[in-house]
N, C-alpha and C positions, 0 to 999 in steps of 0.2 A: 511274761509268760501268760499268754492270753487265756481267755475263759475256756473251760474244759467241759467234757461231756462224759457222763458215766451212767450206768444203768441202775434201775431199782432205786433204793434209798440213797445210794451214792449220788445219783443225778440230782435229787432234791437238795442234798447238801451242797453240791457244786453250784447249783443255781443260787442258793443263799449266799455263798461266798461272793459271787461276782455281781449279783444284784445289789449288794451293799457297796461294792467298789465302783461299779458303773464306769462313767467316762473318766473318773479320776485315774483309772489305769493308764491313760495316755501319758501321764507324768513320768512313768517308768522309762519311756523311750529315750530319755536324755541321760539316764544313769550309765556310767562307764561299763558296768556289767553287761548291759544290753547292746552296746555299740558294735560288737562283732557279729551280731545277728544279720544285719543287712548285707554286708559284703559276703557273708557265708551263703545266704539265700541266693544272692545274685549269681554267685559262682556255680551253685548247684542247679539253678533253673536254666541257665544258658539262654538260647534263643527260643522264645515262646511266641513270636509274632504269628498272629493268625490262629492261635490256640483258643479252644473253649475251655475255661478253667473253673474249678470248684475250690472254694476256700472253706475248710472244715474248722470249726471253732474259731470263727473269724473275729470274735471280739468286737472292737469298735471300727474294724474295717481297714486298719493300716496296711496289711498285706494284700487285702482284696484290691485296694487302690493301686498298690505297687504292681500287681500282676497286670492291671489295665495299662499303666504307664509303659510297661515293657512290650506292649503290642497285642495283648490278648483281645480277641474280638468280643468276648463277654466273660463276666466273672460273677458267679453266684456264691454268696457267703451265707453260711448257716452257723448259728450259735444257740446253745441251750438257754442262755440268759436273755430275757426280754430287755433288761436294762442295757446290756451291751448292744443288742440289735437296735434299740432306740437311739443309742449314741452313734452307731454307724449310719443310720438313716438320716440323722440330723447333720452329720458331718459330710455325708456324700448324698445329697438329695437327688432323686432321679431326674429332676429337671436339669441339673447340671452334670450329672454322671449317668447318662442313659445306658451305658454298657454294664453298670453294676446293679445287682439286686441283692437284697438281704431278707432273711426270714428266720423265725425261731424254729429250731429243730434240734432234737437230741441226735447228734451225729454218730452215736454208738449203736443206733437202730436204723432200720431201713428208711431211706430218705424219700421225700415226695417223688413220684415218678417223673422222669424227664424224657423228652423225645429222643435224645441222643446221649451217649456217654461222654465223658470229659477227656480231653487230650492231656491235661495237666491237673492233678489234684495237689493242693498245698494244704498243710496243716501246721500252723505255728503254735506249739504248746497245746496239743490235743491228746496224743497217746499217753502222756504222763499222768492223765487223770483216770486211767483204768485202775480199778482197785483189785482186780483178780486176773488170772490168766484167761478165763473165759471172756471177760469184758474186753481185754486187749484183743483177743481173737475176733470178737464182734466188730471192733473198730476196723481191723484190717479187712474184714469181710465187706464192710461198707465201702472201703477204698477199692477193693477188688471188683465189686459189683457195679461201681460207677466209673471205672477206668476203661477207656477205649482200648481196643487192641493196639499194641505198640505205644500206649500212653505211659506216663511216668507219674509217680508220686514223690513229692519232696516234703519232708517234715523237719521241724525242730523239736527235739525232745531232750529230756534230762540226760546227763552224761553217763551212758551205760558202760563206758570204757574206763571210768575212774576207779582204780583199785582201792582208793581211800574214801569211797562214798559214805562209809559209816562215820567219818569224821566231820564235824561241823565246819562251816566257813564263817569267820567273823570279820566284820569290816572289809568285806570282799567287793571292792569296786562299787560301793554304794548299796550293797545288800548284805544281809546275814542269812545264812542257811542253817537252820536249827534242825537237829535230828529228833523227830517225834518218836519213831520206832526204828531202831538200828537193825532189827531182825524182823522185818515185816513178812508175815506169812499169809498165804492165800486164805481168805475166810471160807472158801469153798472146799479146800482139800488139805489145808495145813502145810503146804509146801512153802519154803522160804523163797521169796521172789526178789527181795532187795531191801529198800528202806522206804519209810515215809518221812517226808521232811516238811518243814514250814519255812517259807520265804518271807523275810521281812525287808521291804524296800524302803529306804530312807529318802522318801520324796517329801514334798511340802506337807502333804497329808500322808502319814505313814500307812503303807499298804501291807496287809498280811494275807497269805493264802497257803494252803497245803497241797503238796504234790506227791506223786509216787515215783521213785527212781528204781526201776527194775533192772536186772542184770541183762547183759546182751543175749544170753541164751534164751531167756524168757521171751524176748521180742522175736527171736528167730523161730522159735517153736510156734508162737501164735501166728506169725506171718505164713509159715509153711502150711499150717492147718487151714488158713484162709485162702491159700493159693497164690501168694505173692512171694517174691524173692527180694531180700534186703541187701543193700550196700551201705557202709558207714563212711562218712566223710568228716574229717577233723575240721573245726571252724577255721575260717579265714580271718586273720586279725586286721584291724585297721592299721594304717600307716603309723608307725611309732612316733613320727614327727608331726602328726596332725590328726585331729578328730574329724567328725562329720561337719562341724560348723566352721565357718571362715575364721581364721586367726587362732583356732584352738590348737595348742601345742602340748605334746607329751614327750617326756624325756626318754632317752635310750633305755631299753629294758622295762619300760612301763608295763608291758603286757606279760612279762615273764611269769608272774605269780598266777595270772589268769590262765595262761596256756597250760601250766602244770596241772591245774584242776579246773578245766573249762566248765562253765555252768551248763553247757549243752553240747550236743553233737547233731549233725545233719544226717538224717536217715532217708535213703532213697529206695523206691520199690517199683518193680515191674511185675507183670503177670509171670508166674513160674512156668 
């Protein structure tokens, strides 16, 4: 769940979370809980050859690089955390990856002006750091204002479709999801939006960070206000008989528990 972007004091808090984590975040990519991300993203993106792409909350650049390998002509990655951007720049130096560029920016606010809008905007774990309906709306406005006519947005976010979201997940494919606030209310108007959770990743160096899991209706209201229309896609599971790495085997039914309460959904958006 890559670094996030929020407004006001929330932004400062989020920067603190990920500045302390930095490049150690990359160790999460090997956790079983994270393995369904890549096949799900590939299925949602489809053919992006020749596309000009934007990666919001790019973290250390994992998906920024993936977009390039899929044929994007250029990919710009922004993240609010200087530590994450430093990690991305060191992993993907411009001398070796001339089509990638990274910069620090709060993606919930207007981005630096660009000469052209983007054909594809991607955001892995960005929307789930909005702490209020207005902040989520601001994020969708950034997407809408940077998306070319006929362009698409593809994002990973917390599972808005989980009817049991108020229940914690323990020993869940390498992570624990603890409930910080089971009835999280909007600090601006007191409306219940969903939950606030803490993710504990059991990597070599334990990683902890907090996220917001809003309900589906909250997302759709924010998107409508910003001028985009949403579609929801269930995750694509890896092959039950194999993982991403050569020789990695998983037994039949291995993903059943994950699929019952998936840690994320894929959200797509186009101009309304």
